[in-house]
C-alpha positions as CSV (number, residue, x, y, z in Angstrom):
1,M,-25.4,-43.2,51.9
2,G,-25.4,-39.9,49.9
3,L,-24.0,-38.4,46.9
4,K,-21.0,-36.3,47.2
5,V,-19.8,-33.8,44.3
6,K,-16.2,-32.5,44.7
7,G,-14.0,-30.1,42.7
8,V,-16.9,-28.0,41.8
9,K,-14.8,-24.8,42.4
10,P,-11.8,-26.0,40.6
11,T,-14.1,-27.0,37.6
12,E,-15.7,-23.6,37.7
13,V,-12.1,-22.0,37.8
14,N,-10.5,-24.1,35.2
15,L,-13.8,-23.2,32.9
16,A,-13.1,-19.8,33.6
17,N,-9.5,-20.0,32.6
18,I,-10.3,-22.0,29.2
19,A,-12.7,-19.0,28.4
20,K,-10.1,-16.2,29.1
21,R,-7.5,-18.2,26.8
22,S,-9.8,-18.6,24.5
23,S,-11.3,-14.9,24.3
24,A,-7.5,-13.6,24.7
25,G,-6.7,-15.7,21.8
26,A,-9.7,-14.8,19.4
27,R,-9.2,-11.1,20.5
28,S,-5.8,-11.1,19.3
29,A,-6.8,-12.9,15.9
30,L,-9.5,-10.2,15.5
31,I,-6.8,-7.4,16.1
32,R,-4.6,-9.1,13.5
33,G,-7.5,-9.3,11.2
34,A,-8.4,-5.8,11.4
35,I,-4.7,-4.7,11.1
36,E,-4.6,-6.7,7.8
37,V,-8.0,-5.4,6.5
38,R,-7.2,-1.7,7.4
39,N,-3.7,-2.1,5.7
40,L,-5.5,-3.7,2.4
41,S,-8.3,-1.3,2.5
42,R,-5.3,1.1,2.4
43,K,-3.7,0.0,-0.5
44,Y,-6.8,-0.5,-2.5
45,A,-7.8,3.2,-1.4
46,P,-7.2,5.9,-4.2
47,R,-5.0,8.5,-3.5
48,L,-6.4,11.9,-3.7
49,H,-3.5,13.8,-2.1
50,T,0.1,13.1,-1.3
51,G,2.6,14.2,1.6
52,D,3.0,13.9,4.9
53,Q,1.9,17.3,5.8
54,Y,-1.6,16.3,6.6
55,E,-2.0,14.7,10.2
56,N,-2.2,11.1,10.9
57,S,-5.4,9.2,12.2
58,E,-5.4,7.6,15.4
59,S,-5.5,4.0,15.7
60,G,-8.1,2.8,18.5
61,L,-5.5,0.0,19.3
62,S,-2.9,0.5,21.8
63,K,0.7,0.8,20.3
64,R,1.6,-2.9,21.8
65,D,-1.5,-4.0,19.7
66,D,-0.6,-1.9,16.5
67,P,3.0,-1.3,16.7
68,N,3.6,-0.6,12.9
69,D,0.9,1.8,12.0
70,D,3.5,3.9,9.8
71,Q,1.6,6.4,7.9
72,T,4.2,7.9,6.2
73,G,3.6,8.6,2.4
74,L,0.2,7.8,2.7
75,G,-2.8,10.3,1.3
76,V,-5.6,11.5,3.4
77,L,-8.3,9.0,2.6
78,E,-5.7,6.1,3.4
79,K,-4.6,8.0,6.7
80,S,-8.3,8.2,7.6
81,I,-8.8,4.5,7.2
82,N,-8.5,3.0,10.8
83,I,-9.4,1.0,13.5
84,T,-12.1,1.8,16.2
85,V,-12.6,-0.4,19.3
86,E,-16.2,-0.5,20.8
87,R,-15.8,-2.1,24.1
88,D,-19.1,-3.6,25.9
89,D,-18.9,-2.5,29.6
90,S,-21.3,-5.5,30.2
91,R,-20.1,-8.4,31.9
92,S,-19.4,-10.0,28.6
93,G,-16.6,-7.3,28.0
94,R,-17.1,-7.9,24.3
95,H,-14.5,-6.1,21.9
96,T,-15.9,-5.1,18.5
97,F,-12.9,-4.2,16.1
98,N,-14.3,-1.9,13.4
99,V,-12.0,-0.6,10.1
100,A,-13.7,2.6,8.9
101,V,-13.1,5.7,7.4
102,D,-12.5,8.8,10.1
103,E,-14.8,11.0,8.0
104,D,-14.1,14.0,10.2
105,M,-10.7,13.8,9.6
106,P,-9.5,17.2,7.9
107,S,-8.7,17.3,4.4
108,P,-7.4,19.8,1.8
109,D,-9.5,21.9,-0.6
110,S,-8.0,22.2,-3.8
111,K,-5.9,25.0,-3.0
112,G,-4.2,22.9,0.2
113,N,-6.1,24.7,2.6
114,M,-7.8,22.3,5.3
115,T,-11.3,23.3,4.9
116,K,-12.6,19.7,3.9
117,K,-13.5,16.7,5.9
118,V,-12.4,13.3,4.5
119,G,-16.2,12.2,4.6
120,D,-16.9,14.9,1.8
121,Y,-15.2,12.5,-0.6
122,A,-14.9,9.0,1.3
123,T,-18.2,7.6,0.3
124,I,-18.2,8.7,-3.1
125,M,-14.8,6.9,-3.9
126,H,-16.1,3.6,-2.2
127,E,-19.4,3.9,-3.8
128,T,-19.5,4.7,-7.3
129,S,-17.4,4.2,-10.3
130,Y,-14.7,7.0,-11.3
131,N,-11.4,7.0,-13.6
132,L,-8.3,7.1,-11.4
133,G,-6.4,10.2,-11.3
134,P,-2.5,10.2,-11.9
135,V,-1.5,10.0,-8.2
136,S,-3.7,6.8,-7.7
137,E,-2.3,5.4,-10.8
138,E,1.0,5.9,-9.2
139,K,-0.3,3.1,-6.8
140,G,-0.2,0.6,-9.0
141,G,-4.0,1.7,-10.6
142,R,-6.4,-1.1,-11.1
143,A,-3.9,-3.6,-11.2
144,E,-2.8,-3.5,-7.8
145,G,-6.8,-3.1,-6.8
146,V,-7.1,0.6,-6.3
147,G,-10.4,2.1,-6.4
148,E,-14.0,1.8,-5.5
149,K,-15.3,-0.8,-2.7
150,Y,-11.8,-0.4,-1.4
151,L,-13.2,-1.3,2.4
152,E,-15.5,-4.0,1.1
153,R,-12.9,-5.8,-0.8
154,A,-10.3,-6.0,1.3
155,F,-12.6,-7.4,4.2
156,L,-14.1,-10.0,1.5
157,E,-10.5,-11.0,0.3
158,L,-9.5,-11.4,4.2
159,E,-12.6,-12.9,5.6
160,D,-11.9,-16.7,5.3
161,S,-8.3,-16.3,6.5
162,I,-9.6,-14.2,9.7
163,K,-12.1,-16.8,10.7
164,A,-9.7,-19.1,10.5
165,D,-7.3,-17.5,12.7
166,V,-10.3,-16.8,15.2
167,A,-11.0,-20.7,15.3
168,A,-7.7,-21.8,15.7
169,N,-7.0,-19.5,18.5
170,I,-10.2,-20.4,20.4
171,G,-9.0,-24.1,19.6
172,K,-5.9,-23.5,21.4
173,G,-7.6,-21.8,24.1
174,I,-9.5,-25.2,25.0
175,G,-6.5,-27.2,24.4
176,K,-7.3,-28.5,21.0
C-alpha cells in the first residue's frame, strides 16, 4: 500500500492565483499611495513660479492608473514632483513606485527664459529653512504646510495609511 498525493497541480495553480491576486492588490494600493504622496508633496512644495506656460511633467504611471493628474495652475517645482516606476525584469517582476522631483525639468530664470533646471533649486527648497515668498503664501503658507521637507513630510504623514491599505489588499487576495 502506497501513499498517493492528489491535487498537487491544482494546489500549485491556486497558490499562484492567490499570489497574483495579492500582488495585484498590493500594487494597486501602492499606486494609490504614490499618487497621494505626490499630491500632498505638491501641496506642500513652495511655489516659485506661476503659470501654465511651463511644460507638465510625465507620470511614470499609465493614464488608467493615474487619470486625474491635473497640473493646471501648478508652479514648476510642483509640476516636477511626479511618480516614476522601476520594473524589475527578473522573475519576481517587482515594481517600485518612487515619488521624486524631476531635477532635469526645465525651469525659468528671473527673466522667464527656460535656461535653468528644477534641480538647481529643488534640493535647497527641500533641505534648508527659508522665508516663503508671496506666491507660496498665496498657497496658504506655513499654515497649509508649505515649505521645506515637502516630500519627506508628505510621505511620513501618509505612511501608516499606505501600509494599512497594502495589508488590507493582500488580505483580500488571500481571502481574509
